[in-house]
C-alpha positions as CSV (number, residue, x, y, z in Angstrom):
1,M,13.9,36.9,-35.8
2,D,16.9,38.8,-37.1
3,T,19.5,40.4,-34.9
4,I,18.6,44.0,-34.4
5,P,21.4,46.4,-35.5
6,P,22.5,49.0,-33.0
7,G,20.4,52.1,-33.2
8,I,17.3,54.0,-31.9
9,Y,13.9,52.8,-33.1
10,G,10.6,54.6,-32.6
11,I,7.4,52.7,-33.1
12,T,4.1,54.6,-32.9
13,V,1.1,52.6,-31.6
14,I,-2.5,53.6,-31.7
15,F,-5.3,51.9,-29.7
16,I,-8.6,52.5,-28.0
17,I,-9.4,52.2,-24.3
18,D,-13.1,51.5,-23.8
19,K,-15.4,52.6,-20.9
20,K,-14.4,49.4,-18.9
21,G,-10.7,50.0,-19.4
22,C,-10.2,47.3,-22.0
23,L,-7.8,47.7,-24.9
24,T,-9.1,47.3,-28.5
25,E,-7.8,48.0,-32.0
26,V,-4.1,48.0,-31.2
27,K,-2.1,48.9,-34.3
28,A,1.5,49.9,-35.1
29,L,1.6,52.8,-37.5
30,N,5.2,52.2,-38.4
31,D,7.5,49.2,-38.1
32,P,11.2,49.5,-38.5
33,G,11.5,45.7,-39.0
34,Y,13.2,43.0,-37.0
35,G,9.8,42.1,-35.4
36,L,9.8,45.3,-33.3
37,G,6.3,46.4,-34.4
38,I,4.8,43.0,-33.3
39,R,6.7,43.1,-30.0
40,V,5.5,46.5,-29.1
41,I,1.9,45.5,-29.9
42,R,2.3,42.4,-27.6
43,V,3.7,44.6,-24.8
44,I,0.9,47.2,-25.1
45,S,-1.7,44.5,-25.3
46,G,-0.3,42.7,-22.3
47,Y,-1.6,45.4,-20.0
48,E,-5.0,44.0,-19.7
49,Q,-6.7,46.7,-17.6
50,W,-6.3,50.4,-18.2
51,I,-7.9,53.3,-16.4
52,P,-10.6,54.6,-18.6
53,A,-10.8,58.3,-19.6
54,E,-13.4,60.5,-17.9
55,R,-15.3,63.5,-19.3
56,N,-17.6,65.5,-17.1
57,G,-17.4,62.7,-14.5
58,R,-18.5,60.0,-16.9
59,K,-16.3,57.2,-18.3
60,V,-15.8,57.5,-22.0
61,R,-14.0,55.7,-24.8
62,A,-10.6,57.2,-25.6
63,Y,-8.2,57.0,-28.5
64,R,-4.5,56.9,-27.5
65,K,-1.4,57.4,-29.6
66,Q,1.8,56.2,-28.0
67,V,5.4,56.3,-29.2
68,V,7.7,53.5,-27.9
69,T,11.4,54.1,-28.2
70,I,13.7,51.1,-28.3
71,I,17.5,51.5,-28.0
72,S,19.5,48.6,-29.3
73,G,23.3,48.0,-29.0
74,K,24.0,50.5,-26.3
75,E,26.0,49.8,-23.3
76,K,24.1,49.7,-20.0
77,C,23.8,53.0,-18.3
78,K,26.3,53.6,-15.5
79,R,24.7,53.9,-12.1
80,S,24.9,57.4,-10.9
81,E,25.0,58.2,-7.3
82,F,23.2,61.3,-6.0
83,I,24.4,63.0,-2.9
84,L,21.8,64.9,-1.0
């Protein structure tokens, strides 16, 4: 895999969650390259069990569109302290 240049990359993934909470038909709608589309599909697919959608109290199949944002080359966020 190539080194990812610094930047912000958005990958849109679509998938279906069936009545049992299983994931099917996972696809990346866009792939900025560098293997990011495949990695995002692996991450989403790695969640084996999802909570199925419900309609009128019955579990139903649901279509989901999710945008995953990857930030590359940025320094780590500084830890902020909150005073209450």
